Backbone bond lengths (Angstrom), bond angles and torsions (degrees), N, CA, C in turn:
res aa  C-N    CA-C-N  psi(-1)  N-CA   C-N-CA  omega(-1)  CA-C   N-CA-C  phi
1 M - - - 1.462 - - 1.517 111.38 -
2 K 1.378 115.63 -40.33 1.465 118.62 179.67 1.514 110.49 -61.08
3 K 1.348 117.01 -40.12 1.454 119.17 179.97 1.514 110.69 -65.34
4 L 1.356 115.99 -38.13 1.448 119.67 179.20 1.516 110.58 -63.58
5 I 1.332 115.74 -48.26 1.459 119.34 -179.58 1.516 110.70 -62.75
6 S 1.339 115.86 -39.48 1.463 118.83 179.29 1.511 110.79 -64.03
7 A 1.336 116.14 -39.47 1.457 119.21 179.33 1.512 110.94 -63.90
8 I 1.333 114.67 -43.39 1.464 118.53 179.64 1.516 110.06 -65.54
9 L 1.334 116.78 -38.22 1.467 120.01 178.52 1.513 110.40 -60.98
10 S 1.330 115.55 -44.58 1.465 117.81 -178.65 1.515 110.15 -59.35
11 F 1.337 115.48 -44.02 1.458 117.94 179.18 1.502 110.90 -62.66
12 A 1.331 115.45 -49.88 1.456 118.69 -176.00 1.513 111.57 -62.92
13 L 1.347 114.61 -41.31 1.456 117.84 179.46 1.508 111.72 -65.41
14 L 1.310 116.87 -29.28 1.453 119.20 -176.92 1.511 112.43 -87.25
15 C 1.313 116.57 -4.34 1.449 119.30 178.64 1.522 109.85 -68.57
16 S 1.301 116.62 148.83 1.458 120.11 175.81 1.502 109.05 -150.83
17 F 1.308 115.42 138.02 1.448 119.00 179.62 1.517 109.19 -129.96
18 A 1.336 115.33 43.17 1.452 120.94 179.03 1.514 108.97 -64.92
19 S 1.317 116.62 144.06 1.441 121.19 -179.92 1.519 109.68 -65.54
20 P 1.338 118.39 136.90 1.453 120.51 178.99 1.520 110.25 -60.82
21 A 1.315 115.51 147.36 1.448 121.06 176.88 1.506 107.90 -133.25
22 F 1.324 115.97 164.80 1.442 119.78 -176.26 1.505 111.53 -94.98
23 A 1.329 115.04 140.05 1.450 121.53 179.43 1.515 109.77 -77.31
24 A 1.325 115.58 172.01 1.445 120.23 -178.75 1.510 110.33 -65.13
25 S 1.320 116.13 155.23 1.454 122.26 179.22 1.514 110.54 -59.97
26 V 1.332 116.28 144.99 1.449 120.90 178.42 1.519 110.85 -62.05
27 S 1.333 117.16 -26.55 1.453 121.07 -177.97 1.526 112.70 -75.90
28 D 1.325 118.02 -9.14 1.457 121.96 -179.97 1.526 108.51 -79.69
29 S 1.340 116.93 92.77 1.458 121.16 -172.19 1.520 112.80 -64.99
30 S 1.339 116.99 -31.95 1.463 118.59 -179.44 1.518 110.70 -67.37
31 Q 1.343 116.75 -37.88 1.461 120.48 177.38 1.521 110.41 -66.52
32 V 1.330 117.28 -44.79 1.456 121.08 -179.61 1.521 110.17 -63.18
33 L 1.328 117.15 -43.59 1.455 121.29 -178.12 1.520 111.20 -62.07
34 S 1.320 117.24 -47.80 1.457 119.70 -178.16 1.518 111.43 -65.94
35 A 1.321 117.01 -36.91 1.459 119.91 178.35 1.522 111.13 -66.99
36 A 1.317 116.74 -39.52 1.458 120.61 -177.72 1.520 112.45 -71.81
37 E 1.315 117.14 -30.94 1.458 120.78 -173.58 1.519 114.74 -84.34
38 V 1.308 118.48 -26.26 1.467 119.08 -173.70 1.519 110.83 -62.72
39 Q 1.343 115.98 131.49 1.454 122.20 -178.02 1.521 112.20 -133.00
40 T 1.314 118.25 -50.14 1.466 122.46 -173.69 1.522 110.23 -81.79
41 P 1.340 117.41 163.24 1.468 119.67 176.79 1.527 112.48 -56.84
42 E 1.332 116.92 -39.70 1.461 120.09 -179.66 1.525 110.82 -64.98
43 E 1.333 116.81 -43.06 1.464 120.57 178.97 1.523 111.10 -65.25
44 I 1.335 115.94 -41.08 1.465 120.22 179.38 1.529 110.52 -60.14
45 K 1.326 116.43 -48.33 1.465 120.22 -176.72 1.524 111.66 -67.77
46 Q 1.328 117.09 -35.98 1.456 119.84 177.91 1.525 110.71 -67.47
47 F 1.339 116.02 -41.93 1.460 120.70 177.42 1.529 110.95 -60.14
48 L 1.345 115.88 -47.26 1.465 119.44 -179.45 1.524 111.87 -64.53
49 K 1.309 116.18 -35.81 1.463 120.46 179.05 1.519 111.72 -66.67
50 N 1.321 117.09 -38.96 1.460 121.46 -174.88 1.522 113.90 -85.03
51 S 1.330 117.38 -25.76 1.459 119.77 -175.47 1.529 111.63 -74.83
52 P 1.334 117.89 130.31 1.472 120.22 177.18 1.522 113.02 -72.10
53 D 1.324 116.70 -9.63 1.463 120.86 -177.61 1.524 113.79 -95.68
54 T 1.319 116.93 2.89 1.455 120.54 -179.12 1.533 111.29 -75.06
55 V 1.325 115.91 135.28 1.465 122.60 175.59 1.531 108.14 -100.32
56 V 1.331 116.78 124.30 1.462 121.87 179.30 1.523 108.60 -113.27
57 T 1.330 116.58 129.14 1.458 121.94 -177.70 1.519 110.66 -121.39
58 N 1.330 116.36 127.35 1.460 121.20 173.62 1.526 108.98 -91.57
59 E 1.314 115.86 137.81 1.459 120.86 -176.54 1.529 113.04 -59.41
60 Y 1.312 117.35 -39.53 1.460 119.60 -175.58 1.526 111.40 -70.35
61 D 1.329 117.05 -38.79 1.467 119.69 175.36 1.522 110.41 -57.49
62 A 1.334 115.46 -41.82 1.454 120.37 -179.56 1.519 111.88 -65.64
63 L 1.340 116.91 -39.02 1.458 120.46 178.16 1.523 110.88 -61.25
64 K 1.326 116.60 -45.21 1.466 119.62 -179.49 1.526 111.15 -62.40
65 Q 1.329 116.53 -39.50 1.458 120.13 178.38 1.525 110.71 -64.66
66 R 1.325 115.47 -43.26 1.461 120.02 -178.59 1.529 111.13 -65.43
67 Q 1.300 117.61 -39.45 1.461 120.52 178.85 1.533 111.10 -68.22
68 A 1.319 117.39 -34.38 1.465 120.24 176.57 1.525 110.18 -64.13
69 E 1.325 117.45 -40.17 1.461 120.75 177.72 1.530 111.17 -66.77
70 A 1.316 116.71 -37.10 1.465 120.64 178.69 1.526 110.43 -65.27
71 R 1.320 116.12 -42.01 1.477 119.32 178.25 1.524 110.60 -61.53
72 E 1.343 116.18 -40.53 1.454 119.82 -179.51 1.524 110.77 -66.17
73 L 1.327 117.44 -39.35 1.459 120.34 178.76 1.524 110.65 -62.57
74 L 1.331 117.36 -42.55 1.462 120.49 179.55 1.523 111.42 -70.40
75 R 1.335 116.06 -34.81 1.470 119.61 179.51 1.518 111.14 -64.36
76 Q 1.341 116.82 -40.66 1.464 120.53 -178.73 1.528 111.76 -67.83
77 N 1.336 115.73 -31.56 1.472 120.65 177.51 1.526 111.44 48.56
78 S 1.326 116.55 46.76 1.459 122.19 -176.27 1.521 111.38 -73.62
79 I 1.337 114.98 146.39 1.465 119.78 177.56 1.532 110.65 -70.05
80 N 1.339 115.82 -15.17 1.457 119.99 179.65 1.534 112.85 -84.57
81 T 1.321 116.76 -8.95 1.463 120.49 178.90 1.521 109.73 -73.71
82 T 1.320 116.69 125.32 1.461 120.38 -179.66 1.523 110.22 -78.64
83 Q 1.325 115.91 162.70 1.459 120.65 177.95 1.518 110.50 -62.41
84 E 1.335 116.51 -36.56 1.454 120.74 178.50 1.525 111.34 -63.89
85 E 1.326 117.74 -44.43 1.463 121.67 178.32 1.525 110.93 -64.11
86 Y 1.324 115.66 -40.93 1.458 120.01 179.53 1.526 110.84 -61.98
87 Q 1.330 116.79 -46.44 1.460 120.36 -177.98 1.524 111.09 -66.99
88 E 1.336 117.39 -37.94 1.456 120.56 177.90 1.523 110.85 -63.47
89 A 1.343 116.44 -39.19 1.457 120.30 177.91 1.523 111.21 -64.52
90 V 1.326 116.62 -42.17 1.463 121.27 177.83 1.522 110.36 -62.23
91 D 1.325 116.65 -43.94 1.462 120.87 -178.96 1.528 111.45 -63.36
92 I 1.329 116.87 -40.79 1.467 120.41 -179.79 1.520 110.61 -65.41
93 L 1.327 116.92 -40.73 1.461 120.42 179.69 1.527 111.79 -69.69
94 A 1.330 116.71 -20.63 1.465 120.17 179.19 1.523 112.33 -80.01
95 I 1.309 117.08 -9.62 1.467 120.64 -177.90 1.523 109.89 -69.75
96 D 1.317 115.81 129.99 1.460 122.37 176.18 1.524 107.92 -119.74
97 P 1.350 118.62 98.13 1.463 120.30 -177.71 1.523 113.08 -59.60
98 V 1.334 116.47 -29.88 1.474 119.14 177.95 1.527 109.67 -62.33
99 A 1.323 116.71 -46.85 1.463 120.58 179.63 1.525 111.18 -64.36
100 I 1.321 116.88 -38.98 1.461 121.04 -179.65 1.525 110.87 -61.84
101 F 1.325 116.85 -46.35 1.461 119.54 -177.48 1.527 112.12 -73.26
102 Y 1.336 117.89 -31.06 1.467 119.49 173.55 1.528 110.15 -65.63
103 E 1.326 116.92 -36.71 1.459 120.47 177.58 1.530 110.63 -64.53
104 L 1.331 116.74 -42.07 1.462 120.35 176.73 1.526 111.09 -64.95
105 K 1.329 116.19 -36.74 1.463 120.14 178.18 1.523 110.86 -60.75
106 E 1.330 116.27 -40.98 1.464 120.84 -179.87 1.532 111.46 -66.82
107 K 1.297 118.28 -28.76 1.460 120.60 -179.95 1.516 112.08 -70.95
108 G 1.320 117.13 -24.08 1.452 120.61 171.24 1.514 116.20 89.20
109 E 1.317 113.80 170.85 1.459 121.53 -174.79 1.525 113.83 -62.09
110 P 1.360 119.83 -43.67 1.474 118.77 179.94 1.521 112.90 -56.35
111 Y 1.339 116.67 -41.94 1.465 120.36 179.33 1.527 110.33 -63.85
112 L 1.328 116.97 -44.58 1.467 120.89 -178.12 1.524 110.74 -63.16
113 R 1.315 116.55 -41.70 1.471 119.67 179.33 1.526 110.65 -67.60
114 E 1.322 115.88 -41.06 1.458 120.24 -179.38 1.519 111.22 -61.08
115 H 1.326 117.09 -31.85 1.459 121.66 -177.07 1.523 112.48 -99.78
116 G 1.333 116.83 15.76 1.453 120.42 166.91 1.507 117.30 79.62
117 Y 1.331 118.53 19.54 1.462 119.17 176.67 1.523 109.69 -69.59
118 S 1.330 116.33 143.54 1.454 120.65 -178.56 1.523 110.36 -71.50
119 E 1.337 115.68 164.89 1.465 120.17 178.74 1.529 110.84 -59.39
120 T 1.326 115.91 -40.05 1.468 119.90 179.00 1.518 110.68 -62.86
121 Q 1.345 116.86 -44.46 1.459 120.63 179.20 1.525 111.24 -64.89
122 I 1.324 116.72 -43.85 1.466 120.37 -179.14 1.523 110.28 -59.30
123 N 1.306 117.01 -46.27 1.461 120.89 178.92 1.522 111.22 -62.01
124 A 1.338 115.73 -42.22 1.469 119.96 -179.30 1.523 111.50 -66.50
125 I 1.330 116.71 -40.73 1.468 120.55 -177.98 1.526 111.36 -71.38
126 L 1.329 117.11 -42.30 1.467 120.26 179.80 1.528 111.91 -65.82
127 N 1.323 116.94 -24.49 1.468 121.61 178.53 1.528 111.72 -108.86
128 F 1.307 116.40 20.36 1.464 120.94 -174.60 1.523 111.12 -63.53
129 D 1.361 116.08 132.05 1.458 120.71 -178.58 1.529 113.14 -121.46
130 G 1.329 117.42 6.50 1.460 120.45 176.30 1.508 115.41 88.26
131 S 1.321 118.45 -5.07 1.465 121.01 -179.56 1.518 110.84 -76.54
132 E 1.320 116.52 161.42 1.458 120.29 178.32 1.522 110.85 -64.92
133 D 1.313 117.02 -37.34 1.454 120.47 177.25 1.525 110.67 -60.46
134 A 1.330 116.65 -39.00 1.466 121.04 178.84 1.531 111.07 -67.01
135 I 1.321 116.31 -35.60 1.463 120.09 177.47 1.524 110.10 -62.79
136 Y 1.329 116.36 -44.61 1.460 120.19 178.59 1.523 111.26 -60.53
137 R 1.330 117.33 -43.01 1.466 120.75 -177.83 1.527 111.31 -66.36
138 A 1.330 116.93 -32.87 1.464 120.65 -178.57 1.528 112.97 -82.55
139 S 1.317 116.73 -14.05 1.465 121.02 -176.46 1.521 111.35 -85.15
140 A 1.316 115.79 149.73 1.463 121.59 176.75 1.522 109.91 -85.81
141 T 1.323 115.35 162.58 1.461 121.37 172.89 1.523 108.82 -127.01
142 V 1.320 115.55 157.20 1.460 120.67 175.86 1.519 108.01 -132.13
143 S 1.326 116.10 140.54 1.467 122.14 179.33 1.524 108.80 -115.58
144 G 1.343 117.04 141.92 1.457 121.52 179.03 1.509 111.34 -139.40
145 N 1.340 116.49 149.14 1.455 121.16 -178.18 1.522 109.64 -150.67
146 L 1.332 115.61 137.64 1.465 122.14 177.93 1.523 109.24 -114.00
147 S 1.336 117.71 129.21 1.461 122.59 -179.49 1.523 110.19 -130.69
148 I 1.332 116.15 145.55 1.457 121.86 172.43 1.522 107.48 -93.76
149 L 1.325 117.49 119.21 1.455 121.33 -176.98 1.526 112.28 -87.10
150 S 1.342 117.12 -38.07 1.460 119.87 -178.05 1.515 109.85 -163.25
151 Q 1.335 115.40 162.27 1.459 121.56 173.10 1.523 107.88 -153.85
152 S 1.335 116.42 150.19 1.458 120.15 -176.65 1.518 110.06 -154.73
153 T 1.338 114.92 159.15 1.459 122.27 175.52 1.518 108.57 -130.31
154 V 1.334 116.19 124.43 1.454 122.21 176.53 1.522 107.20 -128.95
155 G 1.338 116.66 107.33 1.453 120.13 -175.32 1.518 110.16 64.12
156 T 1.325 116.17 -122.60 1.466 120.76 179.20 1.528 112.34 -97.93
157 T 1.325 116.52 3.15 1.466 120.49 -178.49 1.519 110.52 -98.41
158 R 1.315 116.04 125.77 1.467 122.00 176.74 1.526 108.14 -114.44
159 K 1.334 114.99 135.79 1.454 120.88 -177.68 1.519 110.72 -132.11
160 F 1.331 115.53 152.71 1.458 120.46 168.90 1.520 109.00 -146.78
161 T 1.323 115.04 155.63 1.459 122.04 177.45 1.519 108.41 -122.61
162 A 1.330 116.51 131.00 1.466 121.82 -177.87 1.518 110.38 -124.47
163 K 1.336 115.54 153.67 1.467 121.37 -178.98 1.522 109.29 -131.94
164 Y 1.331 115.86 128.92 1.468 121.10 174.10 1.522 107.99 -110.16
165 T 1.327 116.26 124.66 1.457 122.95 -176.53 1.525 109.01 -117.74
166 F 1.344 116.92 139.66 1.468 119.68 -178.63 1.517 110.53 -143.02
167 A 1.327 116.25 160.44 1.465 122.00 174.91 1.518 109.45 -156.26
168 W 1.329 114.93 141.12 1.458 122.12 174.97 1.522 109.96 -95.95
169 N 1.309 115.51 147.43 1.466 122.31 169.31 1.519 106.38 -122.05
170 G 1.339 115.40 88.49 1.456 120.38 -175.81 1.512 111.36 121.12
171 A 1.325 115.65 167.42 1.458 121.80 -176.38 1.524 111.30 -80.77
172 V 1.316 115.50 148.70 1.462 123.14 173.94 1.520 106.48 -104.63
173 S 1.326 118.06 113.93 1.462 121.05 -171.09 1.526 112.63 -107.98
174 F 1.330 115.15 132.80 1.471 123.49 167.51 1.520 114.68 62.45
175 S 1.305 118.12 19.95 1.459 118.75 171.24 1.516 108.25 -94.46
176 Y 1.313 116.18 170.20 1.454 120.12 -176.92 1.527 109.65 -110.19
177 K 1.311 117.96 -104.60 1.457 120.74 -173.32 1.533 112.06 -83.52
178 H 1.334 114.41 140.70 1.456 122.30 173.58 1.521 108.54 -118.70
179 L 1.333 115.50 163.21 1.460 120.76 179.80 1.516 109.32 -153.75
180 T 1.330 117.37 137.69 1.454 120.93 163.96 1.519 106.81 -106.23
181 A 1.325 116.52 147.61 1.462 119.50 -176.19 1.523 110.38 -148.72
182 I 1.329 114.37 148.51 1.461 122.52 170.39 1.517 106.47 -125.12
183 N 1.333 116.64 126.43 1.459 122.35 -178.69 1.526 110.64 -117.38
184 S 1.319 116.50 146.68 1.461 122.19 175.72 1.516 108.89 -130.91
185 E 1.323 116.30 133.52 1.463 119.91 -177.28 1.528 112.34 -67.28
186 L 1.323 117.97 -42.54 1.461 120.99 -171.60 1.525 114.39 -118.96
187 F 1.312 118.39 -16.79 1.458 121.25 -179.60 1.531 109.73 -98.64
188 Y 1.344 115.23 164.44 1.460 121.35 -173.36 1.527 110.44 -121.64
189 L 1.337 115.47 142.96 1.455 120.39 176.31 1.525 110.22 -61.96
190 I 1.330 116.18 132.41 1.465 120.70 174.29 1.524 107.65 -87.78
191 E 1.322 115.98 97.90 1.456 119.74 -178.99 1.528 110.65 -66.29
192 G 1.310 116.25 136.14 1.448 120.53 179.45 1.510 114.36 82.60
193 S 1.330 118.06 3.06 1.460 119.99 177.96 1.523 110.43 -61.86
194 S 1.331 116.41 141.01 1.460 120.35 178.78 1.521 111.93 -68.25
195 K 1.325 116.87 -15.40 1.457 120.66 179.65 1.529 112.73 -83.16
196 N 1.331 117.30 -19.69 1.456 120.61 179.11 1.529 109.44 -67.11
197 D 1.331 116.01 127.34 1.458 119.11 -171.78 1.525 108.96 -160.24
198 A 1.324 116.25 150.38 1.465 121.12 175.11 1.511 109.41 -152.19
199 L 1.324 116.52 133.65 1.461 122.46 179.36 1.520 108.47 -130.80
200 L 1.340 116.44 128.07 1.455 122.70 -176.50 1.521 109.50 -119.49
201 Y 1.339 115.95 140.83 1.458 121.47 178.27 1.523 109.89 -118.10
202 Y 1.341 115.77 137.15 1.454 123.14 176.75 1.521 108.50 -121.97
203 D 1.342 117.09 139.27 1.456 118.97 176.12 1.523 110.45 -139.32
204 S 1.328 115.67 171.48 1.463 122.45 -179.60 1.516 108.74 -147.45
205 T 1.324 117.13 141.83 1.463 120.81 176.15 1.522 111.16 -74.34
206 A 1.344 116.68 -9.35 1.459 120.40 179.78 1.525 112.25 -83.00
207 T 1.326 117.37 -9.98 1.458 121.83 -179.63 1.512 109.28 -151.19
208 S 1.303 116.77 158.91 1.471 121.24 178.64 1.519 111.86 -88.62
209 T 1.332 116.58 -1.99 1.463 121.14 -177.30 1.524 110.92 -79.32
210 V 1.315 116.18 133.41 1.456 122.56 172.84 1.516 107.82 -108.14
211 R 1.313 116.87 129.61 1.463 120.89 -178.84 1.525 109.38 -105.68
212 S 1.314 115.20 137.57 1.462 120.44 179.92 1.521 109.77 -121.91
213 T 1.324 115.87 152.15 1.455 120.79 177.53 1.516 109.44 -150.72
214 Y 1.321 116.27 138.04 1.451 120.51 172.95 1.526 108.35 -83.20
215 A 1.315 115.51 144.97 1.462 120.56 -178.19 1.529 109.13 -129.89
216 P 1.319 117.74 149.20 1.470 119.87 -179.51 1.528 112.15 -75.36
217 V 1.315 115.39 141.40 1.466 122.23 170.61 1.519 106.28 -91.57
218 V 1.324 117.12 118.21 1.462 120.56 -172.64 1.523 111.47 -115.52
219 R 1.306 114.68 154.82 1.466 122.05 173.02 1.522 107.64 -76.26
220 M 1.316 117.25 121.37 1.458 120.65 -179.45 1.524 109.14 -71.84
221 Q 1.327 116.12 118.68 1.455 122.84 -165.13 1.525 114.90 -60.10
222 K 1.331 117.09 -32.05 1.465 119.83 -175.64 1.529 112.81 -104.61
223 C 1.333 116.32 20.71 1.474 120.47 -176.78 1.520 112.16 -115.41
224 N 1.310 117.22 19.50 1.466 122.20 171.84 1.528 113.72 56.16
225 G 1.324 116.73 29.94 1.451 120.43 177.59 1.510 115.27 84.85
226 H 1.327 117.50 -4.10 1.465 121.34 -175.90 1.529 113.06 -91.80
227 G 1.323 118.28 -7.68 1.456 121.36 -175.09 1.518 112.66 -116.76
228 A 1.335 116.04 133.71 1.464 122.54 173.82 1.519 107.62 -114.29
229 G 1.319 117.38 133.77 1.459 120.29 -175.94 1.514 112.93 -136.48
230 V 1.332 115.19 155.85 1.462 122.72 174.16 1.521 107.46 -130.60
231 D 1.324 117.47 114.89 1.463 121.57 178.16 1.528 109.77 -77.01
232 I 1.348 115.95 137.91 1.459 121.83 -174.39 1.521 110.10 -131.39
233 D 1.325 117.34 131.70 1.463 121.74 168.21 1.523 107.81 -82.94
234 H 1.330 117.27 130.07 1.468 119.07 -175.02 1.517 111.89 -69.33
235 S 1.329 117.51 -20.48 1.467 120.20 176.76 1.518 109.35 -153.50
236 I 1.342 116.09 157.32 1.457 122.37 174.85 1.520 107.83 -132.92
237 T 1.325 117.01 148.10 1.460 122.17 178.76 1.517 108.72 -112.28
238 V 1.344 115.64 127.20 1.464 121.59 -176.22 1.527 109.25 -117.56
239 G 1.338 116.93 137.18 1.456 121.22 176.99 1.511 112.23 109.99
240 T 1.324 115.69 160.33 1.461 121.53 178.53 1.520 110.58 -112.98
241 T 1.335 116.94 -65.25 1.465 120.23 178.73 1.523 110.65 -67.92
242 T 1.333 116.01 -51.46 1.463 122.26 175.39 1.517 108.21 -111.32
243 Q 1.302 116.85 116.09 1.458 121.05 -177.56 1.521 111.13 -99.68
244 T 1.312 115.48 136.71 1.460 122.14 178.17 1.514 109.17 -119.21
245 V 1.330 116.90 130.96 1.460 122.12 178.46 1.524 108.82 -92.33
246 Y 1.320 115.54 124.42 1.461 121.92 175.28 1.525 108.44 -110.18
247 N 1.339 116.92 129.18 1.455 122.00 178.96 1.519 110.70 -100.34
248 I 1.329 115.78 150.82 1.455 119.52 176.53 1.529 108.64 -58.83
249 D 1.307 116.03 130.20 1.458 121.91 -175.31 1.524 112.06 -110.70
250 S 1.312 117.03 -50.94 1.461 120.91 -175.41 1.521 109.03 -165.10
251 G 1.327 115.88 176.88 1.451 119.57 178.04 1.510 112.00 162.14
252 Y 1.324 114.65 -173.41 1.456 120.02 177.97 1.520 109.95 -156.28
253 M 1.338 115.46 161.25 1.452 121.57 170.76 1.522 108.12 -133.80
254 I 1.333 115.92 146.29 1.460 122.86 177.40 1.520 107.68 -126.00
255 A 1.337 117.06 135.36 1.459 120.84 -179.57 1.522 109.75 -140.79
256 E 1.343 115.24 141.72 1.456 121.65 178.60 1.529 109.96 -108.96
257 F 1.324 116.00 135.32 1.464 122.80 -178.41 1.530 109.45 -124.37
258 D 1.348 116.13 154.09 1.462 119.70 173.71 1.518 110.60 -142.22
259 N 1.348 114.43 172.15 1.458 121.14 -179.39 1.520 107.90 -152.81
260 L 1.341 116.42 131.08 1.468 121.73 179.92 1.521 111.46 -110.76
261 N 1.338 117.74 8.66 1.460 121.43 -171.47 1.519 113.82 -99.18
262 G 1.332 117.73 6.74 1.458 119.93 178.19 1.510 114.99 89.44
263 D 1.323 118.42 -0.56 1.462 120.67 179.23 1.525 109.83 -68.58
264 R 1.335 116.05 134.98 1.459 121.21 -176.57 1.518 113.85 -108.70
265 Q 1.299 117.49 2.84 1.463 120.02 173.32 1.516 109.42 -157.25
266 T 1.316 115.43 156.51 1.460 120.78 178.44 1.520 109.79 -154.43
267 G 1.294 116.60 143.35 1.451 120.86 171.06 1.513 109.14 -79.41
268 I 1.330 117.60 144.03 1.459 120.90 176.03 1.527 108.57 -136.26
269 S 1.315 115.59 158.23 1.459 121.01 176.85 1.521 109.42 -139.22
270 G 1.320 115.19 148.70 1.446 122.11 172.24 1.514 107.87 -125.25
271 L 1.320 118.46 137.55 1.456 120.51 -173.98 1.517 111.50 -160.20
272 Y 1.316 114.51 171.09 1.467 123.20 179.35 1.518 106.56 -125.03
273 V 1.325 117.66 133.59 1.466 122.78 -178.05 1.522 109.20 -120.42
274 V 1.326 116.12 139.82 1.463 121.50 177.73 1.525 109.25 -127.48
275 S 1.322 116.20 139.42 1.458 121.96 174.56 1.520 108.93 -114.69
276 S 1.315 116.89 132.47 1.458 121.65 178.47 1.518 111.77 -90.31
277 V 1.325 116.59 -1.68 1.466 121.10 178.04 1.523 108.43 -125.60
278 Q 1.318 116.09 158.31 1.449 119.96 178.29 1.530 110.22 -63.68
279 V 1.319 115.52 138.60 1.457 121.15 -179.20 1.518 108.70 -120.54
280 S 1.322 116.63 131.07 1.465 120.23 179.30 1.523 109.45 -123.60
281 P 1.343 117.81 129.28 1.462 125.71 -1.62 1.532 113.33 -83.46
282 S 1.342 118.28 -24.91 1.456 120.66 -177.81 1.519 109.48 -166.54
283 L 1.325 116.39 165.73 1.457 120.34 176.00 1.523 110.99 -65.93
284 S 1.326 117.07 -40.86 1.465 119.77 -178.00 1.528 111.79 -62.76
285 A 1.335 117.21 -27.07 1.461 121.10 -178.39 1.522 113.09 -89.45
286 T 1.334 117.91 -15.08 1.467 119.77 -173.60 1.525 114.28 -111.94
287 L 1.328 118.63 -25.69 1.456 119.79 -176.66 1.523 111.11 -72.45
288 Q 1.333 115.29 145.37 1.455 120.93 175.44 1.519 109.33 -139.15
289 Y 1.328 116.10 166.99 1.450 120.11 -175.39 1.523 112.08 -76.40
290 R 1.323 114.53 160.40 1.464 121.15 -179.45 1.519 110.87 -66.36
291 N 1.336 116.57 -35.47 1.456 121.71 176.58 1.520 109.08 -103.02
292 A 1.340 115.77 164.13 1.457 119.65 -177.97 1.521 111.45 -64.30
293 S 1.346 117.09 -36.39 1.453 120.96 178.84 1.519 109.70 -90.20
294 A 1.309 116.63 -163.88 1.459 120.29 -179.75 1.519 110.83 -65.48
295 S 1.317 115.73 149.68 1.459 121.61 -178.23 1.512 107.67 -154.28
296 L 1.325 116.24 166.76 1.452 120.10 176.60 1.523 111.53 -99.46
297 S 1.339 117.43 0.93 1.460 121.40 -178.52 1.529 110.17 -129.35
298 F 1.319 115.54 141.89 1.451 120.86 177.76 1.526 110.20 -86.48
299 D 1.328 115.26 153.95 1.460 122.17 174.16 1.523 107.07 -88.16
300 L 1.322 116.22 90.43 1.454 121.38 -171.39 1.529 111.68 -95.31
301 K 1.318 114.88 145.44 1.445 120.87 172.96 1.524 108.98 -84.13
302 F 1.348 117.13 173.39 1.458 120.29 178.83 1.519 111.91 -61.08
303 G 1.326 116.27 -28.14 1.455 119.54 -179.48 1.511 114.23 -80.70
304 Q 1.355 117.37 1.71 1.453 121.84 -178.89 1.520 108.97 -135.56
305 T 1.314 115.53 149.96 1.457 118.08 176.06 1.511 111.05 -155.12
306 E 1.316 116.58 157.59 1.453 122.61 177.19 1.523 109.31 -110.94
307 Y 1.304 115.71 146.69 1.460 119.57 177.82 1.517 109.39 -159.54
308 G 1.337 117.33 -179.60 1.449 121.28 -173.16 1.517 110.02 58.20
309 R 1.316 116.49 35.72 1.461 123.35 -167.65 1.526 112.04 -87.45
310 R 1.349 115.82 136.02 1.463 122.52 174.99 1.524 108.48 -131.47
311 E 1.327 116.13 145.07 1.464 121.33 175.28 1.523 109.59 -130.68
312 T 1.310 116.21 151.35 1.454 121.81 173.59 1.517 107.92 -157.93
313 T 1.328 116.58 177.87 1.470 122.51 178.10 1.524 109.40 -124.55
314 V 1.307 116.47 131.59 1.464 122.09 174.83 1.517 108.23 -98.38
315 R 1.343 116.88 124.53 1.483 121.64 -178.80 1.523 110.26 -120.23
316 F 1.327 115.32 140.61 1.461 122.29 177.59 1.522 108.76 -114.31
317 S 1.328 116.95 134.43 1.463 120.54 -179.76 1.510 112.23 -82.21
318 S 1.328 117.98 -19.53 1.464 120.86 179.53 1.524 110.25 -144.59
């Protein structure tokens, strides 16, 4: 039961419903240059810190928002609410972050370090007093940013390349599958493009080593060609005799889209999705849009949510 509640907490804490904002103008060369150049974890975090377009989400704020939505769903008591949705709402409302952090406090510093909690989190958890301020200090945050790297027109074909960059500040505990995604309302992912790229970084407070891995940018199967996704494991375990847990720290994805139908502008979104339950085979293969056609938002269940979300519009003059 504790693992279940912890899993649900991770999902709920990672939820975010920040209002979409617009990214910098494509004509802003300094913004494009800095977005295109960032590669290392340090560069990624510095870029996100300096960019006015970065969305930062605190886990506890997201939990409160998610619980408010659960209360509203139960209050409406609609005949359209499924048993699964009802039970998920009940489970989310049963989460007590105070109890969760006291439990982590009892496990002690070695456990927290082994599982990749940051120094700030470790200090907050070891000194946890149950106050709301203490909950905020013990919670992780995630930052996300969407940038347009390039756009071009050749004959009747219009293309653009976008980059979504993210970074965690703190450990992500007991969640399962993660996903970064870039969606376009009217343009389509160019599968196999040499520009499609994703790099993920994992770190641990138990070691100074940072591990990196390239990941495939895939066409999201139920998004009609408009969605590009990168599936992410929230943690990896390295070693046989002595095992070290590495948590997802930061990374980015780049995707190229095109359109042959004469459309001269399209809305796009970049976001991060977390599932608190196991997903088979993957988030990229199961998520679909809220509307039947292309959309900038996924139709998420209670066990899944999107956050670190950015939206903008790509316009072509010819």
